[in-house]
C-alpha positions as CSV (number, residue, x, y, z in Angstrom):
1,A,-2.5,21.3,14.8
2,E,-3.2,18.7,12.1
3,F,-0.6,16.3,13.5
4,A,-2.1,16.6,17.0
5,Y,-5.6,15.9,15.6
6,H,-4.4,12.7,14.0
7,L,-2.8,11.5,17.2
8,S,-6.0,12.0,19.1
9,D,-8.2,10.3,16.6
10,S,-7.8,6.7,17.7
11,K,-10.8,5.4,15.7
12,T,-9.3,6.6,12.4
13,W,-5.9,5.4,13.4
14,N,-7.1,1.9,14.2
15,S,-9.2,1.7,11.0
16,S,-6.1,2.8,9.0
17,V,-4.0,0.1,10.6
18,K,-6.6,-2.5,10.0
19,L,-6.9,-1.5,6.3
20,S,-3.1,-1.5,5.9
21,Q,-2.9,-5.0,7.5
22,L,-5.4,-6.3,5.1
23,I,-3.5,-4.9,2.1
24,I,-0.2,-6.3,3.4
25,D,-1.8,-9.7,3.9
26,K,-3.3,-9.8,0.4
27,I,0.0,-8.8,-1.2
28,H,1.8,-11.3,0.9
29,K,-0.5,-14.2,0.1
30,N,-1.3,-13.4,-3.6
31,L,2.1,-12.3,-4.7
32,N,4.3,-14.3,-2.3
33,V,6.0,-11.1,-1.1
34,P,7.5,-11.4,2.3
35,I,6.1,-9.2,5.0
36,Q,8.7,-6.5,5.8
37,Q,9.9,-6.5,9.4
38,T,12.1,-3.4,9.5
39,H,12.1,0.0,7.9
40,G,14.2,3.2,8.0
41,S,14.8,5.2,11.1
42,S,12.0,7.7,10.3
43,S,9.3,5.0,10.7
44,K,7.7,3.2,13.6
45,K,6.5,-0.3,13.3
46,V,2.8,-0.5,14.4
47,A,1.9,-4.0,13.1
48,P,3.6,-6.7,11.0
49,G,4.5,-5.0,7.7
50,V,2.8,-1.7,8.7
51,F,4.9,1.3,9.5
52,S,4.0,4.8,10.6
53,R,5.7,8.0,9.6
54,N,4.7,11.6,9.3
55,L,3.6,11.8,5.7
56,F,2.2,15.1,4.3
57,L,-0.4,13.0,2.4
58,N,-2.3,11.9,5.4
59,R,-2.4,15.2,7.2
60,S,-5.2,16.5,5.1
61,L,-7.4,13.4,5.4
62,Y,-9.7,13.4,8.5
63,G,-11.9,10.7,9.7
64,V,-11.3,8.2,6.9
65,P,-9.1,5.1,6.9
66,F,-5.8,5.8,5.1
67,S,-3.0,3.6,3.8
68,Y,0.0,4.8,1.9
69,I,1.6,1.8,0.1
70,E,5.1,1.6,-1.2
71,C,4.6,-1.3,-3.5
72,L,6.9,-4.2,-3.8
73,Y,10.7,-4.3,-4.2
74,Y,11.5,-2.1,-7.2
75,N,15.1,-2.2,-6.0
76,H,15.1,-6.0,-5.9
77,P,16.3,-7.3,-9.3
78,K,13.8,-10.2,-9.7
79,E,10.9,-8.0,-8.6
80,F,12.0,-5.1,-10.8
81,E,12.1,-7.5,-13.8
82,M,8.6,-8.7,-13.1
83,L,7.3,-5.2,-12.7
84,S,9.1,-4.1,-15.9
85,Q,7.4,-6.6,-18.3
86,K,5.3,-5.2,-21.0
87,D,2.5,-7.7,-20.9
88,Y,-0.4,-5.2,-21.5
89,S,-0.8,-1.7,-22.9
90,I,-3.2,1.1,-22.4
91,E,-3.5,4.3,-24.4
92,I,-3.8,7.6,-22.4
93,D,-4.1,10.9,-24.2
94,G,-2.8,9.3,-27.4
95,E,0.3,7.8,-25.7
96,T,0.8,4.1,-25.2
97,H,1.8,3.0,-21.7
98,Y,2.8,-0.6,-20.9
99,Y,2.4,-2.5,-17.7
100,S,3.0,-6.0,-16.4
101,Q,0.9,-8.8,-15.1
102,R,2.7,-8.3,-11.8
103,L,1.4,-4.8,-11.5
104,L,-2.1,-6.0,-12.4
105,D,-1.8,-8.7,-9.7
106,L,-0.7,-6.1,-7.2
107,A,-3.7,-3.9,-8.1
108,Q,-6.0,-6.8,-7.7
109,S,-4.6,-7.6,-4.3
110,I,-5.1,-4.1,-3.1
111,K,-8.7,-4.1,-4.5
112,Q,-9.4,-7.4,-2.7
113,A,-8.2,-5.9,0.6
114,V,-10.2,-2.7,0.2
115,V,-13.4,-4.6,-0.7
116,E,-12.9,-7.0,2.3
117,Y,-12.3,-4.0,4.6
118,F,-15.6,-2.3,3.6
119,T,-17.7,-5.5,3.4
120,H,-16.7,-7.1,6.8
């Protein structure tokens, strides 16, 4: 029943595609990441860089734009190296965690897209 509801909710679908396109565009422009043109057989391309598949995560969200992001190319050696840098640290529950400038730039790109979506 949840799957059928999502298929019939074109307003939320269109909003989700628009949000996803903005996120892809910001990542592409800010990080110089190429827009992915193809994906696995369990996905359907709905827009440049935006693919649809039956994810459990989005079945419980109703009436709100939703974008599930698989960020960057962790299996691409150069990208993996940039993501693995220990440029900054944060302490969470007494444990130090390191993160890279690349991850910070990615988060900023996503934030820019979300802000643009909700302000335009």
